[in-house]
N, C-alpha and C positions, 0 to 999 in steps of 0.2 A: 359639625352638625351633631345635633342631638340623636343618640342611640341609646337601645337598651343595652344593659349588660346580662349576660350570661352567667350563672353561678352553677356549678356541677357539685352535686353530693354524690359521692363516689359509694359503692359497695362497702359496708361495714364489714370488716373482719371477724367481727365478736357475734354480731346478730346475724348477720345474712342479709339484713334491709337492702333493698334494692336502690340503686344509685337514681336521681332524675335530675331533670335540667328544670331550672326556675328563671322566668325572663323578669328582670326588674328594670324598671326605667330609671335614668340618671335624675337627680337631683337639678332642678333647673337652676336654681341659684349659682350652683356651681361653673355654669357658662357664662354670666354675664360680667362683662367688663366693668369700670366705673361709670361709664357713658349709660350703658344698658340699666344699671342700677337707678340712675338718676331719672330713666324713664319709667322704670317700673314705679318708683315711688311718686313721680310726678302724676301718673295715670291714677293710681291708687287713692292719691289725695283729692282729685277731682271725683271719683268716684264716692269716696268717704263723703264728700259735701253733697254729692246728689243723693244717697239714701238718707242722710241728716235731715235734708229738707222735703224729701218724696216719701211719706210713710204711708200714703193711700193710692189706690190705683188714679183716682182723678188728680192728685197731685202730679205723679209719674206722667200722665198724659200731658198736662199742662208746660210742664218742665222740659218736657221731650220736645214739645211743639214749640216752645221758645229756643229751643237749641238747634231745631230744624231751620226754623224761620232764620236764625243768625246766619246758617250756611247756606240760605237760597233757596229752602224747599218752598214751593208755592201752596195754597189750599186748594185741592182737587174741587171741591166742591164750587169755588169761584171760577175755577177753569170751566167746570161743566155749564155753570150758569151764564157765563159769559159767551160760552161757544167757542173759547179757543181751542186751538190745538196742540199738542205735544209732540216732540220728536225727542232723537237721542241728544242724551247730553240734560234733558229737562228732568228736574227732581220735585215731586208731588208727594203731599201726604193727604190721608183722609183720618179723620176724628168719629168714633162712634159711641156717641151719648156720653162723651165726655170721660169716658172709661176703658177706651181701646183704641189703637193709633197704629196705621200702618204707613210706611216709609217706600216711595218706589223711585229709584234711578233708572230711567229709561235708558236701554241699551240700543246698540248698533243692531243688533240681531233681532229680527221678528219674535214678538213674545210668544206666539204660538211655537215657537222651538223650544221653549221653556223658561224659567226665572230660577235665580239662585236665591232661596228665601232663607233667612235667619227668623226664629219665632220663639218668642219668649213670654212668659206671662208676669204681671206687676200687679198681682193681688198675692197677700200675704196673709196667714193665720191671724185672728187678731178678735176682739170682743165686740160687738155690734150692739148699740142702745135697741132696746125693744121700743116699740110705737108709742106704748104707754108707759114710759121707763120710770119716771119720777115718783118717790114715795117717802114718807117721813115716818119713822120708826124710833121711839124713844129717846125723841130729841135730835135724831139724826136725819139726813136726807141721803138718800140711795138713788143710785139708777141702776134699773134690771138690764141684764146683757143678755144677749144669745150667742155663744162663740160660733166664730166662723172657720172651718177648715179643722184639719186633724192638728189639736193640740194636747199635751198634758195639763191639765186644769190646776193641779197643784203648783205649777209652774207660775202661775200669773197672780198668786197673792202675794202682798208686801212688796211688789214693784211698782215703782213711781210711773205712774199713767199720764197720758195726754190725751186729750178730745180731738179730733180732727172731722171734719167733714163737711154737710151742705145741709141748711134747711131750705126747703122751698116753701114759700108762702104763695097764699089765696091768689094774690095780684100778679102771679106769674115770676116776680123776683126771686133771686137765689142768694141767700147769704152764707158765705163760708164764715166756717167755726175752726177755731184753733185755740185750745186751752192747754197751758202746760209746757209749751216749747221755748217761748221767749224765757231770758233768763230772771225777769221781773214776774213771771207768771206763777200761780201756785200750781202743785200737780194733784191729781185725785190718786186711788189706788183702793186695794180689796185687802181686807183686814184676814189676818189667820189667826187661828186658835192658839193662844198660848202654851207652850210646852207643859206647863204646869197643870194644865187641865185635859192635856190631850191623849191619854190613856186609852178611851175608847178609839178614838179616830186613828191613833197609829196601828190599831190592829185591823184594819182596812185594808181592801186591795188597793194599789195604787189608783185605779181609776174611779175608785168610790172615796179617797181621802178628801176632795172636795168636789162638791156635785155640781153639774152646770146650774140648777137654779140659786147655786150659794156665789155665783160669781157676781156680786153687786157693789158697785163703786160708791164708796162713800165721797160725798162732795160738800158737805156743809154740817155746822153744828151751832150757828148763831141765830136767835130770834130776832124776827123784825121787830125790835123796839125802835121806839124813836130815835134814842140814840144811837142806835146801830144804822137807820137810814140816813142819819145825818152825817156819821161817819163815812160810810160809804158812799154819801153823795148819790144817792137815789130815792126815787119815789116808790111806793108801793101801792097796789090796788087798794082803794079805801073801803071796797065791799068787805064790812067786818063780820061776813058770815060765822056760822059755827065750824066751816072748815078752816077758816082763817084762823080761828081762835084756837083751834087742836093743832094747826101745823104752822106756826109763825116761822120754824126754821126754814121750811119749804118756801114759802111767802117771800122770806129774803133772797133766796136764791133766784127765784123766779125775776124778782125785782133787779138784780144783779145781770140777769141775761137778758133781759128787758132793753136796759140801760145800753149795754155793750153791742147787743147783736139785734134789738128790736122785736124780738121774737118771746112768743107766749107759750104756754104749757101745751095748748093745742096743736102749736105747730110741729111737734115732735112727731105728729102722724105722718107728716110729708117730709120726714128727717132722714139723712143717712149719716149717723156720726158712729166713728171707730173708736174704740179705746185702744191705743198703742203705745209701747215702753216710750216713755219720756226722755228727751234727752239726745244729744247727736251721738252718730257712731265714733269709736276711738280706735286709734292706734292699739294695737294688742302685742303683749311679748316684750321683754327689756329691749329686744333687737328692733323693735317696731314691724316685724315681717309680715303681721297680719291685723286685722281690722276685726272687731267686734262691734256689732250692732244689730238693729232689727231689720228684717226684711230681706237679708241676702237670698232668700228663696222666695222669689226668683231675680231680684234685681241685679244680682252679682253676673248674671249673664244678660238680663234686659240692657242693662248700661253700656257693657260693651260692644252688643249688637247693634245697638243704636249710633253708637260711636263708629262703629266698623262701617255702617253704611254712610254716615256722612264723609269718611275718609275715602269712600271708594268714590273715584272720580271717572267718567266717561266709560262704562263697563260694555263688553261685547254683549253678554248677557244682563238683561233686565235684573237689578238687585231689588231685594224686597227686605224690608224688616218689620217683622208684625209683634206688637205687646199687646197681648189680651188681659182680659180679666176672667174672674171664675175658675180657673185652672182647680184651685184649692179645694172646689165643691163639684168637680166633674165637668168643667169647661162648657156649663149649661147655660141657658138664657140668651137674650140679645146681646151682651157683650162678651159672650165666650168664644171659644175657637170653634165650637159647633155651630153657632151662627151662619147666616150666611153673609156676612158683611164682607170678610176679607172676598170671596168670590165675586160678589158685587161690584167692590172696588177695582179687582182686576178687570171686569168686564167694563167700568168706565175708563179706565186708563187706556184698554184697548179701541175702545171707540174714540177717544180722544186722539190717538195715534193713529186712527183711519185703517185699524186691522182687526175689527170684532165682527166676529160671526159667534153664531152659538156653538158649531163644531170647533172653531179656531179657539174660543175659550176653553172647551175640553180638552184640546190637545194642548193647550199652553198649561194646564193644570199637571195633566198627565205627563209632561215631559218636561218638569220642573224638579227641582232636588232641593231638598230642605235640610239644615240643623236644626233640629228640633232643642233649642239652648235651656235646658233645665238642670238644676244641680243634682249631686249625687253625696252619698254618705262617705265622709272622710273618715279613715281608719283611726280609731282612738284606741291607744294602749290601755285605757283606763278601762274598756268594754270589749277586749279583743276576741271573747269567745262568741260575738254574734256576727264576726266575719269570717270570710276563707282567705287567708292572707294573699295568696296569689292573685286573685282576683277582686282586690280592693282598691280602692281610690287612696292616694296618699297627699300628704300636704308638700307642696313643693315641686311635684313630677308634672306639672302642668295640666292643661285640660283634659277632661275626662271623656271618653266614648263609652257611652252604655249601647251594644251591639241590641240588647233588648231589656225591660223592664219588665213591667208585670210583677205577678206573686206566684211562688210554687211553682206550677207546671206553666210557668211564662203566661198565666191569665190575663187578659188586658192589654197584651204588648205589641209593640210594633216591634218585630224581630226583622230587623234591616238585613239585606242580601250580602252575602259575602263579596260580591262582587262592588258593592258599594263603600264596604267597608275598606277594602282593598285600594279605591281610589281615594278615600281620604286618608288612608296612611299615606299614599304617595304626595297628595296635596299638603299634607302637614310637613311631611318630609324634605319635600323640596323648599319650604319656607322656613326651614329650621324652628318650627313649632314643637315645644315640649309636649307630650301627649301622652296619655295612659288610657288603658281599659279596665273596667269594673263592673261588677254586679253590685246590686243593692243588699249587701249583705247574704247569709247563709241562705241554700236554697228552699229549704222549709220554714225560714224564720221572716225573711225580708220581703219587700215586695213596695212596689209605687208605680204610678203612671204619670204620664206627662200629654201634652197637646200632641205628639207624634202619630200617634195611630189615627187621628183626625184627617189631617193633610195627607195621611197615607192612601185614607178611601179613596184618593183621586188617581191612586196609580203611581204616584210619583215615589222617587227614591227619599227615604226620610231616615235619618239616624238621630238618636238623643246624644247630645254635647253639652258640656256645662264645665262647673266648678264644683270642687269637692268642698263640702261644709260640714263644721262639727256642730252639734247642738241643735241641729235642724229642726224647724217650727217650735224651738222655744222663744222665748221673748228676747234674748241677746245670741246670735248665732255667730260663728266664726268663720273666717276663710284666709288665705294666704295670698298677700299680694304677688307672689309669682304666679300663681294660678289664674289670677285674673287677668294679669297681663299677657299670658301665653293665652288665655281667651280671647282677648282683643286681635293678637296676632293671628290665632286660627280662623276666626270670623273674617278677618282682611283678607286672609288667604283662600277662603272658601269663595269669598264673592268674585274673586278673581278668575276660578276656574271654570273650564269647559263641561 
């Protein structure tokens, strides 16, 4: 069984320094058999493909629904519309505006007695196109962006970017856009100032080296000449007005977009297009023990939560997996965890099970328990000073429990009870799950938040748990395959517990 290691530091006879006990967790890799390693790497490959394909919250929901339907889940909306009933063993899902999804495994016990809930978010830091993004300057066409979530802006320059999203047209149709992911696609990106002219730039503070309004994406430089239009096999607007004459490169880009997607410049007003790092996630390290890719925060928790829910069969307690949007900006809006969508979905499920009442719904939420599945900061020897080593998360030591998050004086934190922490210790220990505990950096230096406090408002037991990440919120983040696999095992164990 996976256990912690105790290291004693004895009294130093020279300095008189007091001895202390340090609790360390074993490296999970050391307990694996060859068969275990095959499982670790197989699951990691499935996950790598998922995050390579799903780089926006809409793409995550779409793929999650496909996986769920393949596993026999039914659309709750269809169940309600047709007046069908639900019973123990049934599996349903509900989608919120294409950006959030919740799955239910109906248990044998009354829902009023509480649910086992896994919750993660599927939005990640990125660059969003503004509503009026396109302009031409000095024979170059660029797209204005507005960054989303907490980023170091200078990290996003010179990185090959792809454009993902949707364009909603006035006729009610929605066009999917993906540029830069296919191996035959071109990529786009943001320029940086050459080192030879960077003397003034390098004297700025890190948060000013690149300003938000300077994150403009270069997308073209070829004017709409007759030869270019013929070469690109496209036609352009024949209105040869003064704007067209001055902005021929923009005219050609718009012609290409209209040919491929049927959209015009005005359609950007009702578009949601995100600029994200182009290309697939990759194995990382000579031993291939890690994965580098975009969006580990928080899809490295969302994917194992989804699969754990699907792997759970005929549970006693109703099991739930929530994958939500907008966590990176405060869980606000209709698709964030602060919306009433989840509460309404629970009410619909209880109604279809013949168990609904207003008081019963409140009891169900209060009696539930939840793992708020979000990432933690992995200890990095290159930046050791920002951590307190005894209370840091380490690669390879399993899933991470954060009893509290918040910042400084635990501001904004869900500080879970000692009793629930003890319960999770037993659940994980009984299932031989490698786990560790951590804080997000030094007390007066670190800080962060999750969706935990929102569900805790119902009075349920909630604790933050997830996977340690290096380079968090950078275009390319890194995780350990062992930690990913232990998270899957931990979530599966949690869904079985009472």
